[in-house]
N, C-alpha and C positions, 0 to 999 in steps of 0.2 A: 504494500500500500504506500503511495507517495506520502512523504512527510513534509510539513512546512519548514520554514527556515529556523535556524537556531538563533537565540537572542543572547547577546552579551553586553556588559557595560564597557566603559572605556578602559577598564583595567583587565578586560578579558574574562571576567567572571560571569557565569550564567545569570540571567535575569530570572528572578523568582516567577514561578508559574502563576502566582496570585495576581501579578501585574497583568499578565496576558489574559487571564480568565475574566477579570472584572473591570479593568481600567487600562488606559494606554500605558505602554512602557515608559519609564522615566526618561527625561532628556539625556542625551549621550548614549542611548542604546543603539547597538549595531545589530543588524540582521545578517546572517550568513547562510548562503545556499548550501544545502547538504550534498548536492550533486557536484557542482563545479567549484565550490569553496569561495566563490566571490562574495563580497560583503558590501553593505552600504549603511550609511547612517539613516536610521528610521525616519528622522525628521528633516535633516538637511538634504536628504536625497529626493525629497518630494518637490514637485513644482509648487510655486506660491499659490495659496488658496485651494490646494487639492484637499478634498474631503477626507477626514480621518475616521476610522471606526471607533465606536463608543460602546454603549451597553448592548448586551445580547439577550434576546428573548427566544423562547423555543415554541415551535408549533409542531406537536407530534401528530403525524398523519395515520399511517397504517401499521399494523403488527401482523407479521406472518411467521409461520413455522417452516423450517427447512430440515430435511433429514441430515443427520450428522454421521453417526456410526451405528453398526449393528453388532450384536454379540448373542451368544446363546449358552445356556447351561443345560446339562443332561442329568436327570435324576432316575436312577435305576432301582425300582422297587419290585422287580419281577419275582424275587425269591422271598418276599415278605407277604404274609397273609393278612396284614392289617394296613390300613391307610397310615401315611406318615405326613408330618408337616415339616417343611424345610425352611429355615430362616437363614438368609445369607446377606452379607454386606456388599454393596456395590460402590465402586469408586471409578470415576471416569474423568480423565483430564479433557478440557476443552479450551478453545481459544476465543477470547472476547474480541472479535474483529470489529473494526469500525472504519468507515470510509467517509471522506469529505469530497464532494464534487468540486474539483479544483478550478475548472474553467467555465463552469456552468452557472456561477453566481450571477444573479440578474438584478437590475435596479427595479425598484417599485415606483420610482419617480424619474422624471427626465433630468438631464444635466449631471449624470454620473460619469465623470471622467476620472479614472483611477489609473495611475502609472504602475509600472511593474513593482517597485518597492512597496507601494501601498497595497497592491493586490496581494503580495506575499504576506504583509501584515494582516490583511483582512482574513486570508485563509488560515493563518496561524491563530488569529483570535477565535475563529469558528472552531478549529481543532481543539484548542485548549479549553474552550467553553464546554464542548461536548465531553471532554475528559473529566472536567470538574462535575458537571451535572450527573454523569453516570458512573462516577468514581472509577475511572479507568486509570490504573497505575502504569508505571514504566513497563511492567510485564503484563502481557495480555493473557497469560495462562491462568485458568481457573480450574477448580476441582468440584465435581458433582459427587456427593456422597448420599447414599440412601440405604435403608435396610428393607429387604423384600421377603415376604413370607408366602410360600406357595404350598397348597395341599397336593399330595401325590397319592392316588388311589392304590389299593392293595394289588399286588400281582401285575404291575404295569411299569412301563418305562416312558418317561415324559421329557419333552424338550421345552425349555422356557426361552422364547425368543425376545431379546431386549432390543428395542429400537429407540435410540436417542435422537433428539431433535433440538435444534437451537431456535429460540424466539428472537426475531429481529424487529427492531423499531425503526421506522422511517420517519423523517421529520425535516424541519427547516430551522436553521439557526438564523434568526432575523437580527441583523446588525444595524443599529442606529448610527448614521453618519453625522459628522459635525455640521454638514450643510442642510440638515433636516430631512434628507432622504433616508431610505432604508435599503439594505441589500440582503437578499435571501441566498443562503448557502445550504443546499440540500445535504443531508447526511444519512447514514445508515449504520446501526450498531447492533451487535448481538447482546441481548440482555440476560439471557438465562439458558440453561440446558434443562430439558425435561425428558421424561421417560415414558414410553408406552411398552407394555409387555403382553405377551399371550403365551398360553401353554398348549402344547399339542401332544397327543398320545402317539407313540411310535408303534 
């Protein structure tokens, strides 16, 4: 997934995420492209009067489920004349992916002229605001843990098929600009992992 620029102060130290999530970075902040290494002063690199991003609000649109992984467990009760109940623990690692539409941000009002440095800042503001709202850390790895109990009839062999799926949230990060316009940046993020399961007799 493409990432926005890095932000550092004049001493070369990273700028706190809190600045990027809730307010403009402090004066003297430099943005650095992660791909080419080029950098620019966030403020002096802009044309005079160019609108700057401010507060961010969220418009959540649709939620959808997508298959993630499948697994199965087998319980053999063929040599037992009584039914049995099996309880077992599940643990599944999953990735909390999220995406920002980098070049599809669109103005809600006319007169939106944004240069490349400010566009990078706009995208970074949207990315870090999404991270903050949905508590996305530096690592996108998450762990799903659950305990499952299944009944197995006497003299039978059963398969339990486990189907994991991720819940995705689509939405818009709406950024207020200093000239009174707003700019919408679509995003998509995986919120959670859920489990569907079914038991089949072999």
